[in-house]
C-alpha positions as a printed Julia matrix, in Angstrom:
446×3 Matrix{Float64}:
   3.4    36.18  -11.88
   0.64   37.19  -14.25
  -2.27   37.36  -11.8
  -4.96   37.66  -14.47
  -3.7    34.53  -16.28
  -3.59   32.5   -13.07
  -7.11   33.53  -12.14
  -8.39   32.73  -15.63
  -6.77   29.26  -15.71
  -7.69   28.32  -12.14
 -11.26   29.5   -12.77
 -11.49   27.32  -15.89
 -10.24   24.29  -13.92
 -12.67   24.94  -11.06
 -15.54   25.11  -13.53
 -14.66   21.6   -14.69
 -14.48   20.32  -11.12
 -17.76   21.93  -10.06
 -19.76   20.86  -13.11
 -22.08   17.89  -12.67
 -21.75   16.92  -16.34
 -19.13   17.85  -18.94
 -19.97   18.39  -22.61
 -18.02   16.54  -25.3
 -15.57   19.37  -25.88
 -14.83   19.6   -22.15
 -14.32   15.84  -21.84
 -11.79   15.91  -24.67
 -10.11   18.98  -23.21
  -9.56   17.29  -19.84
  -7.69   14.47  -21.6
  -5.5    16.78  -23.67
  -4.89   19.0   -20.64
  -3.73   15.99  -18.61
  -1.17   14.93  -21.22
   0.05   18.49  -21.73
   0.36   19.15  -17.99
   2.18   15.89  -17.26
   4.55   16.65  -20.12
   5.2    20.23  -19.11
   4.69   20.4   -15.35
   4.69   16.96  -13.71
   7.1    14.56  -15.43
   6.78   13.32  -19.02
   8.45   10.03  -18.04
   5.35    9.05  -16.05
   3.42    8.88  -19.32
   5.89    6.29  -20.63
   6.18    3.82  -17.75
   2.6     2.89  -16.88
   2.69   -0.89  -17.18
  -0.97   -1.43  -18.0
  -1.6     1.12  -20.76
   1.76    2.02  -22.28
   1.43    5.14  -24.45
  -2.36    5.15  -24.73
  -3.27    8.56  -23.31
  -6.92    8.58  -24.31
  -8.16    7.64  -20.83
  -7.92    9.75  -17.69
  -9.55    8.9   -14.38
 -12.61   11.03  -13.67
 -15.09    9.23  -11.41
 -15.38    6.01   -9.45
 -17.47    3.81   -7.17
 -17.26    0.32   -5.71
 -14.83   -1.79   -7.74
 -14.93    0.39  -10.87
 -13.67    3.74  -12.15
 -14.61    5.67  -15.29
 -12.85    8.04  -17.62
 -14.17   11.41  -18.78
 -16.22    9.71  -21.52
 -17.86    7.24  -19.14
 -15.76    4.23  -20.18
 -15.87    1.87  -17.18
 -12.98   -0.26  -15.91
 -13.02   -3.01  -13.3
 -10.25   -2.17  -10.86
  -8.13   -5.21  -10.0
  -5.17   -3.08   -8.96
  -6.99   -1.25   -6.18
  -4.56    1.64   -5.93
  -1.83   -0.83   -4.87
  -3.96   -1.68   -1.85
  -5.75    1.59   -1.08
  -9.25    0.56   -2.16
  -9.91   -2.36    0.18
 -13.39   -0.97    0.88
 -13.93    0.12   -2.69
 -13.82    3.48   -4.42
 -15.72    6.2    -2.55
 -17.31    3.76   -0.12
 -20.55    5.65    0.7
 -20.28    4.89    4.45
 -16.79    6.42    4.64
 -17.75    9.37    2.43
 -20.75   10.12    4.66
 -18.53   10.15    7.76
 -15.91   12.41    6.19
 -18.58   14.82    4.91
 -20.09   15.01    8.39
 -16.68   15.82    9.86
 -15.99   18.38    7.11
 -19.23   20.15    8.02
 -17.92   20.43   11.59
 -14.22   21.29   11.14
 -11.57   20.08    8.7
  -8.13   20.55   10.25
  -6.94   21.1    13.8
  -5.41   24.08   15.58
  -2.23   22.15   16.47
  -2.53   23.21   20.12
  -5.81   21.92   21.54
  -6.35   18.23   22.18
  -7.87   16.71   19.03
 -10.51   14.11   20.01
 -10.64   12.12   16.76
  -6.94   11.27   16.97
  -7.63    9.92   20.44
 -10.67    7.92   19.33
  -8.72    6.44   16.42
  -5.71    5.54   18.56
  -7.93    3.74   21.04
  -9.52    1.7    18.25
  -6.07    0.86   16.83
  -5.05   -0.46   20.25
  -8.18   -2.62   20.3
  -7.62   -4.15   16.86
  -3.84   -4.73   16.86
  -2.19   -7.89   18.21
  -0.98   -8.46   21.76
  -0.26   -5.5    24.03
   0.25   -2.91   21.26
  -1.17    0.29   22.73
   0.18    3.65   21.57
  -0.21    5.12   18.08
   1.53    7.84   16.11
  -0.57    8.98   13.14
   1.08   10.14    9.91
   0.16   10.96    6.31
   2.07    8.69    3.92
   3.68    5.27    4.03
   7.32    6.39    3.89
   6.66    8.87    6.69
   5.22    6.09    8.86
   8.3     3.94    8.17
  10.51    6.85    9.22
   8.63    7.1    12.51
   8.99    3.34   13.08
  12.75    3.45   12.52
  13.16    6.51   14.72
  11.08    5.0    17.5
  13.14    1.78   17.41
  16.39    3.72   17.8
  14.88    6.0    20.41
  13.43    3.18   22.52
  16.35    0.77   22.24
  19.26    3.17   22.36
  20.77    1.03   19.6
  21.7     1.72   16.0
  21.61   -0.97   13.29
  18.63   -2.33   11.36
  18.28   -5.62    9.52
  16.03   -5.53    6.47
  15.55   -7.96    3.6
  16.63   -8.15   -0.04
  13.91   -6.9    -2.42
  11.94   -5.36    0.44
  10.07   -2.15   -0.31
   9.51    0.3     2.54
   9.28    3.64    0.74
  11.5     6.26   -0.86
  12.31    8.87    1.78
  15.91    8.63    3.0
  15.32    6.35    5.98
  12.72    4.25    4.17
  14.87    3.8     1.07
  17.8     2.84    3.28
  15.63    0.01    4.61
  14.37   -0.85    1.11
  16.13   -3.81   -0.48
  16.02   -2.82   -4.18
  19.14   -1.42   -5.79
  17.16    0.51   -8.41
  15.85    2.83   -5.68
  18.95    2.9    -3.49
  21.75    3.49   -5.99
  20.82    7.07   -7.03
  21.12    8.21   -3.39
  24.21    6.37   -2.18
  25.64    6.73    0.37
  22.41    6.27    2.29
  21.81    6.45    6.02
  24.37    4.16    7.68
  23.3     1.27    9.86
  21.24   -0.92    7.5
  22.07   -4.47    6.5
  20.01   -6.68    4.17
  19.57  -10.44    4.24
  17.58  -12.89    2.13
  13.84  -12.81    2.8
  12.61  -16.08    4.25
  15.99  -17.08    5.69
  15.81  -16.83    9.49
  19.32  -18.23    9.88
  20.71  -15.4     7.76
  18.81  -12.94    9.94
  20.35  -14.37   13.11
  23.82  -14.53   11.61
  23.66  -10.86   10.62
  22.63   -9.84   14.13
  25.32  -12.03   15.75
  28.04  -10.72   13.47
  27.13   -7.09   14.08
  27.16   -7.61   17.83
  30.48   -9.48   17.55
  32.17   -6.47   15.94
  30.79   -4.03   18.5
  27.68   -2.74   16.75
  24.24   -2.59   18.34
  21.07   -3.72   16.57
  17.93   -1.65   17.15
  15.46   -3.54   15.01
  14.44   -5.9    12.26
  12.04   -4.42    9.68
  10.09   -6.9     7.59
   7.0    -7.28    5.4
   4.79  -10.24    6.42
   4.36  -10.73    2.67
   6.69   -8.92    0.29
   4.39   -6.92   -1.98
   6.46   -4.94   -4.48
   9.01   -7.76   -4.68
   6.37   -9.84   -6.45
   3.89  -11.08   -3.8
   6.5   -13.24   -2.04
   5.1   -15.34    0.82
   7.5   -16.36    3.59
   8.13  -20.06    4.28
   6.15  -21.69    7.07
   7.5   -20.7    10.48
   9.63  -17.82    9.22
   7.96  -14.95   11.07
   7.75  -16.84   14.41
  11.45  -17.68   14.02
  12.29  -14.01   13.4
  10.23  -13.03   16.45
  12.14  -15.55   18.59
  15.5   -14.31   17.28
  14.54  -10.7    18.04
  13.55  -11.67   21.59
  16.78  -13.62   22.15
  19.01  -10.73   21.05
  16.84   -7.93   22.51
  16.06   -6.53   19.05
  12.77   -4.82   18.2
  10.56   -6.32   15.48
   8.93   -3.85   13.05
   6.32   -5.28   10.67
   5.43   -3.21    7.62
   1.69   -3.84    7.09
   1.13   -0.82    4.86
  -0.05   -3.05    2.01
  -1.05   -6.23    3.88
  -3.06   -4.66    6.69
  -6.76   -3.89    7.16
  -7.95   -7.3     5.95
  -6.11   -7.54    2.62
  -4.7   -11.05    3.21
  -7.77  -12.61    4.85
  -6.95  -11.59    8.42
  -7.04   -8.06    9.78
  -3.22   -8.04    9.95
  -1.03  -10.45    8.0
   1.03  -11.27   11.13
  -2.08  -12.99   12.48
  -1.48  -15.85   10.04
   1.64  -16.61   12.11
   0.38  -15.54   15.56
   3.23  -13.04   15.8
   3.07   -9.84   17.86
   5.48   -7.18   16.56
   6.91   -4.41   18.71
   5.95   -1.82   16.1
   3.25   -2.31   13.45
   3.14    0.07   10.47
  -0.2     0.64    8.73
  -1.39    2.6     5.71
  -3.02    2.41    2.27
  -6.45    0.9     3.17
  -6.34    2.53    6.62
  -8.21    5.6     5.3
 -11.04    3.58    3.8
 -10.03    4.52    0.25
 -11.22    8.09    0.85
  -8.54    9.91    2.88
  -4.73    9.57    3.04
  -3.66    8.37    6.48
  -0.95    6.07    7.81
   0.56    5.4    11.19
   2.5     3.21   13.56
   1.32    1.42   16.68
   3.72    0.18   19.34
   3.95   -1.72   22.58
   3.97    0.48   25.71
   7.53   -0.46   26.69
   8.78    1.52   23.68
   7.08    4.74   24.72
   9.21    5.9    27.69
  11.19    8.52   25.75
   7.98    9.74   24.15
   6.49   10.31   27.58
   9.46   12.52   28.45
   9.09   14.6    25.26
   5.98   13.96   23.15
   7.44   15.79   20.12
  10.83   14.05   19.99
   9.64   11.47   17.44
   8.02   14.0    15.14
   5.23   16.54   14.78
   3.73   16.29   11.28
   1.47   19.27   10.63
  -1.3    17.19    9.09
  -0.7    13.95   10.96
  -3.8    12.91   12.89
  -6.0    15.53   11.24
  -9.74   15.11   11.93
 -10.81   14.41    8.34
  -8.34   11.55    7.9
  -9.0    10.19   11.38
 -12.75   10.17   10.75
 -12.16    8.12    7.58
  -9.94    5.63    9.43
 -12.48    5.27   12.25
 -15.13    4.57    9.62
 -12.83    2.11    7.85
 -12.22    0.13   11.05
 -15.94   -0.03   11.79
 -16.88   -1.05    8.24
 -14.08   -3.62    8.03
 -15.23   -5.38   11.18
 -18.99   -4.96   10.7
 -18.91   -6.45    7.19
 -16.1    -8.95    7.87
 -13.9    -7.57    5.13
 -11.05  -10.01    5.97
 -13.52  -12.85    5.45
 -14.57  -11.36    2.1
 -10.92  -11.15    1.07
 -10.24  -14.75    2.06
 -13.31  -16.15    0.25
 -12.92  -14.13   -2.94
  -9.15  -14.53   -2.98
  -9.41  -18.31   -2.74
 -11.94  -18.33   -5.56
  -9.7   -16.23   -7.82
  -6.58  -18.27   -7.05
  -8.35  -21.58   -7.68
  -9.53  -20.36  -11.08
  -6.1   -18.95  -11.96
  -4.42  -22.23  -11.04
  -6.77  -24.0   -13.44
  -5.67  -21.6   -16.16
  -2.03  -22.16  -15.22
  -2.37  -25.84  -16.17
  -3.41  -24.81  -19.68
  -0.91  -21.99  -20.21
   2.7   -22.85  -19.24
   3.88  -19.25  -19.7
   2.04  -18.65  -16.42
   4.82  -19.81  -14.14
   3.24  -19.42  -10.68
   0.12  -18.27   -8.83
   0.61  -17.22   -5.21
  -0.83  -15.0    -2.55
  -3.16  -14.68    0.4
  -6.62  -13.18    0.37
  -6.84  -10.44   -2.24
  -3.09   -9.97   -2.56
  -2.36  -12.28   -5.49
   0.6   -12.53   -7.85
   0.67  -14.08  -11.32
   4.27  -14.79  -12.29
   5.18  -15.08  -15.97
   8.34  -16.38  -17.57
   9.21  -12.92  -18.89
   8.5    -9.28  -18.22
   7.23   -8.95  -21.78
   4.56  -11.63  -21.27
   3.29   -9.96  -18.12
   3.19   -6.56  -19.8
   1.3    -8.0   -22.78
  -1.3    -9.48  -20.45
  -1.74   -6.21  -18.54
  -2.08   -4.27  -21.8
  -4.65   -6.72  -23.21
  -6.64   -6.68  -19.97
  -6.7    -2.88  -20.1
  -8.01   -3.06  -23.65
 -10.84   -5.22  -22.23
 -11.46   -2.6   -19.51
  -9.84   -4.43  -16.61
  -7.0    -2.75  -14.71
  -4.13   -4.93  -13.51
  -0.43   -4.05  -13.39
   3.01   -5.34  -12.54
   4.84   -4.87   -9.3
   6.79   -1.68   -8.94
   9.76   -2.21  -11.24
   8.64   -4.9   -13.7
   5.63   -6.71  -15.14
   6.93  -10.26  -14.75
   4.65  -10.55  -11.73
   1.16   -9.18  -12.34
  -0.7    -8.35   -9.17
  -4.4    -8.96   -8.62
  -5.38   -6.66   -5.76
  -9.05   -5.68   -6.15
 -11.32   -4.12   -3.55
 -12.96   -6.62   -1.2
 -16.34   -5.26   -2.32
 -15.8    -6.53   -5.87
 -18.81   -8.65   -6.83
 -18.6   -12.29   -7.89
 -20.04  -11.25  -11.26
 -17.21   -8.76  -11.72
 -14.67  -11.39  -10.67
 -16.04  -13.81  -13.26
 -15.83  -11.08  -15.92
 -12.18  -10.52  -15.0
 -11.42  -14.24  -15.16
 -13.14  -14.56  -18.55
 -11.01  -11.7   -19.88
  -7.94  -13.35  -18.36
  -8.61  -16.66  -20.1
  -9.25  -14.92  -23.42
  -5.99  -12.99  -23.1
  -3.92  -16.05  -22.16
  -5.34  -17.88  -25.17
  -4.36  -14.97  -27.45
  -0.83  -14.79  -25.99
  -0.16  -18.51  -26.0
   1.44  -18.51  -29.43
   3.56  -15.41  -28.75
   5.11  -16.48  -25.44
């Protein structure tokens, strides 16, 4: 290590962070630094696969607020991607920022040994806002980690082994989470994965029951079913009417635990606080994340019914002990997010604005046949095109008009519209105007 070089470079970077305003040379340098650092120290492939901007490296994120973000040169974009669901309350929601700053002025992380009050406050609030008799929480940092805890808790509580997941499901990329994930593109590089996972068609309750029956018939035990109330990364796939209640009934009949992955659909995104509320279903374990930290802090978690907690009462660390899980800064943000979401009826905002957007998009669909389908709930909306190329072209054109949209995780055939709930009607109309202009331009090409 060359200590002098490290100090010089880190000092230069800190100067950029601490400056209120950058001069033109510094703005340009941040952009060139970003490309150079991704190429040399992060992963150059990331520069090639961004669905909305392709190989245009002239923009890097530098500041944000509400439903917009800006690059180093002050170019403003309307965010209709919302960090794949993170920014339900907007970018740097001032109420959440104020709460986190107040907590930072008190203490930032916890000693790991004393009782940490904010984790307790947050867990109580989670019990109050989740369906049915869900009571206990386990707070984590990222979505895949929360999925791991859900799977472990199901095995721990049931004493059983197998899980049923669904084809095209996305639950994360750690080993347990990717084993539950139903996309070959993420599973194949790591085969063989953790044993004990079987996948069935999403939306087919009969297939779910048959899989459970067949496993039991050959001597296996089934710990749980893990399912997204709406499949997000698969392309905003809504289940058929009655599907989730049928899955709940099947789980009850065979003594199998139901895990619902609400990492993307929770905290008001679909027009209710939790997407399972559309079906009046109470899961045994509910997984939350993304918008849970108010768009300011990373925090995820699981919440479970008390009957699952017996082994945890015997040994509170058997499930896990993440160093930063339940830290006071993240918990303060989540407490603020819950309060803001309920005080301002964020689910109601999502329902109203989502319906408005979908109605307008369906009008456009009648004019432009390349737009195959419009579907979604609240502010989780998918625009399906005939081809991946058409979807990519739309996302690229929208970016050129300073609106950020993007495809689902492994293609652009389905473009997601997932803006913050605080997006204004004026901003929505601007987005829709850009959308119509783009569709008109692409009509002859696709």
